[in-house]
N, C-alpha and C positions, 0 to 999 in steps of 0.2 A: 235431507228434507223429505217430509212426508208427501207421498203421492196419492192420487185418486185413481185407483186401478179398476177397470171393468174386466170381469172374467166371465165369459159365457160358458155354460156347462159347469158352473162353479160348485155344484153339489154332486157332480160325478166323481169318478175315481181319481183321475188326475186333477180335476178341478178342485176338489175339497182340500187336497194337500197343497195345491198352489194358493188357494184362498187362505188357508190357515197360516202358511208360511209368511205371506206378505202382511196379513193382519197382525201377526205376532211381532212384526218389525215396526209396527206403529202406523202403517199405511191405511188409508181409508179404502175399503174394498167393497165394490158393488158387484153383485152376481146376477146373471140372468140364467134361470134354469126352470124349465116347465115341470120338473119333477116327474117325468114320465117313466124313467128307468127305475127298476127295483133297487132299493137301497138309497136313493137320493134323499127321501125325507129323513131317513136316519142319519145320513151324512150331514144334512142341514142342521139337525138337532145337535150333532157333535160339534159343528162349527160354532154354533151359538153358545155352547158351553165354554168356549175359550175366549173369543174376542168378538165384539160387535161387528156384524156385517149387514149390509142392506141387500135384501133379496127381492127380485122381481120374478114372479111366476109367469114368465112371458115366453112365447114361442118365437124363435128367431125367424121363422117363416113369415111372421106378421110384421111387415116393414113399418106400418103405421105405429104399431105398438113399440117397436124398437126405436123409432124416431122420437116418440114421446118420452122415452127414458133418457135419451141423449139431450133433449130439450130441458127436461126437468132437472137433470143433474148438471146441466151446463157443460157438457163434454167431459173428457177424461184425460189424464196425463199419459196413460198407457192402456192398451187393450190386449188381452190375451184370449184368443178365440179357440175354445176347446169343445164347444157344443157340437155334437155330430151324431149321425147314425153310424154305428161302429162295426157292424158285422157283415161279412160277405154273404153269408147265407140269407140274412134278412133282406139284403139288397136284391138278391135273385128272386125272392118270393114277392117283394113289393118294390120294384125299381122306381116308381113314381115318388113314393114317400122318401126313399133314399136320395133321389135327386133334389127334391124340394128342401130337405134338411141340409144336405151337405153342400150342394152347389148354390141353390137360391139363398139359403140361410147365410152362407159366407158372403155372397154378393150383397145381401142386405146390410151386413155388418161393415163391409168395405165402404158402401155408400154412406152409411151413417157417420163413419169416421171422416170420410172425405168432406162431408157437409158441415160437421160440427167440431171436429178436433183434428184437422189434417196434419198437425205436427206430432201427434201421439204415435209412438211405436206400436205397430200392429203385429203381434206374434200369432202365427197360425200353426196348429197341430195337424200336419199332413201325415202321410203314411208311405211306407216302402212299397205299397201296392201300386204306386204310380209307375213302377218299372215292369209290371206284368210278370210273366213267367220266366223272363230272361232266357229265351230258348237258345241264344247264341253263346251263352256261357257254358263251358264244359264242366259238367258235374261228375264227380267220381264217387262211386258207391263203396263205402267201407263196411266193416262188420256191424257197426252200431250207429253210423252217421253218414250223411252225404257231405261232400266237400267240394269247394270251388277249386278247380285245378289252376294252379299258377297265380292265384290272386288271394290277397288277404280279406277281400270283401268287395262290395259294390260301391262304386264312387258316383259322384254327381255327373260324371261324364257319360254314364250309361244313358242310352236313349229312352225317353218316356214311351211306355207302351201300356196304356190303360186296359185292364182286363177285368171283367165282371162289372156289373152296374156300380158296385162300391168303388172300384178302381177308377171308373169314369167320373163319378160324382166328386170324389176327393181330388182326383187329378185335375178336373176342370177348376175346382176351387183353388187348388195349388197354383195354377197358371194365372188365374185372376189376381191372386195375391202378388205374384211376381210382377204382373203387368201394371197393376195400380201404382207401383213405385215408378215404373218407366213413364207412364202416361200422365199421372197426376202428382208425382213427386211424393207419394206417401212413404213413410218409414216402415216398410214391411219386411218380414222374414218368414220363410216357410221351412219348418222343421219336418223332414220326412222320417218319422219316428218308426223304430222297430218295436219289438215286444216289450211293453212297459208292464211292470208288475209291482206289487206291494200291498200293504195293509189297506183295508177298506175297499178292496176290489171284489165286488160281488160277482165272481166269475160264473158264467152260465154256459149253456150248450154252445152258443155261437160267438162268444167273445171272452177273453181272459182265461186262456187255457191253464196257465200256471196256477192261478188262484183256484180255478175249478177243480183241478186235479187234487190239490191239497184239501179243499173243502169236501170233495167227494170221499177222499180217503178217511178223513176225520169223522164224517157223518155216516160212513159205512156204505157208500153208494158205489155203483159201477160206472165207469166211463167208457166211451167209444173213442178209439183212435182212428182218424180218417187217413188212410195211407198205411205205410209199413212201420211207422215209428222212428224211422231214421231221418226224417225231415228235421232240419236245423234252423234255429233262430238265435240271433244274438239278443240277450235279455238285458234290460236296463231298469235298475231300481228307481222307483218314482221320485225319491228325494234327490237323486242325482239330476234328473230331468228338470225339476223345479229350479235347481241352482243354475242350470243353463238358461232358463227363462230370465232369471235375475241378471245374469251376465250380459245377455243380449239387450236388456233394458238399460243397463249401465253404459253400453256402447251404442246408444241410440243413433248417433250420427253416422255409424257405419252400416246401419240398416237401410238397404236400398234395393229391395226386391231380390235378395239372394235366397237360394235354397240350400239347405244343408242336410246331409244324411246323418241321423242321430240314433245311435243304438249302443249296445254294450261292446260291440267290436268282437274280433275273433277270440280274444282272451276270455270273453264272457258269453260264449256261444254254447248252446246245449241242443242235443237231439232229444226227442221225447223219451227214447229209451234210456238215455243218460240221466235225464231228469228223474225218471222213475227209480233209477238206481240211487240217486241222491236221497230221495224220499225214503227208500228202504234203509239206507245208512242212518237216517234220522228216525228210524223205528216207525215208519208209516208204510204199511202195506196197501197197495192199490189194486183193486179188481178192475180189469179192463178187457175189452174185446176190440177186434179190428174191423173196420168198414172200408168202403171204397173211397178213393180220393174225391175231393170236392172241386167244383169249378173255381179256377183262380189259385189253386194250391201251388205253392212254390216248394220245390224239393229242398232248397236251401236259400236262406237269405242271411247274409252277414253284412252289416253296415261298415263301410270304410269311413272312419271318423276323421281322417287326416285333415280335411278342409276345416271342419268345425273346431278341431283341436288347435290348429294353427291360427285361424282368424279370430276366434272368440275365446281362446285360452281356456278351454274346457275339456275335461275327460271324465269318464266314469270313475267313481271312487269305491263303490260297494261291490264286493265279490258276490257271486251268486249264492255261495254257501251261507253267507251272513244274511243276505236279503231274504232267502228262503226260510231261514230260521225265524226272522222277524215276522214274516207272513204267517208261518205256522203258529207262532205264539198268538198272533191276533185272532186267527181262526179258532183256536182252542178257547180263547177268552170270550168269543162271541158265538159259540156253537149254537146256542138256543135261538138267537136272532137269525142266524144264517139258515137254520133248518126251517124256520117259519117263512122267511122271505123267498127261499128258492123252491119251496114246494116239491114238485115231483120231477124237477130237472134231473136227468140221469145220463146225459151224454155230454161229450166235451169236444169243442173245436180246437184244433191244434194251431190256429193262426195267432 
């Protein structure tokens, strides 16, 4: 049965893939996106080439405007909340905007759902940054990567420890999503996502390091590595993430304020140095320099997916080699557009 799905940030990187996926299955998709991020107008054009979508150029910080959309559309069957300020560095430079977008914006969306469609599943894209620097976890330094001693990854049992304005704003929103299920009975779920990558990711200095490394290499630009390059992330291909959103919507009655760690897991983890070697193996030479660590940097984060695999019957399907090849092909096919959009960006964040 066709659904009416609201996707905030629906013209962003994850959002455009999510929108296209559900629209291609015959669902009615409404997106809220203020198109403030580079590449979102181009993503919106790409979406409209495929299937009809309804777009509101609205800012989620404007509760009255958000409420008007819910009234006009008479609610939604499902809500996927992806709109966010996504960079640690930006949050440090402008913490008020970061708070307003991530914390207040999520609160506005929860209130709109509570008032107009309280039975709709509410999927929230949270972040592994809610766990902070994980100072109590023993990290071992190897020749090319850091490793977590004695554990395959970070589970949901780890205590929350918001670090950096970004961690605080996303973490606050994460906890509101969890609590609105307990207090108001909403069908909410918070996915604490690790490094998501894929096509149509317009990686820049402070977000989307895998895409930016590839874009920089193909455009002949240099990147900066903040730290020693041994920092490790588990990487998750965007199409695998979208399938998780679908699985959670199908199990709507099981959504009750739970939080899940979602990433590539240990088998899909890479250090920056290892990633650069993969690029070299695929005939892409990268010029780079090293810089100081940044606030909120984690030496290693690997998601323990045990809970989400067991309870939602999901696991990553795409190996990094294949996902990276797909991303490289897209960058090469869109080299002219990327060169125009990204201007003089010449650094890269490793988060």
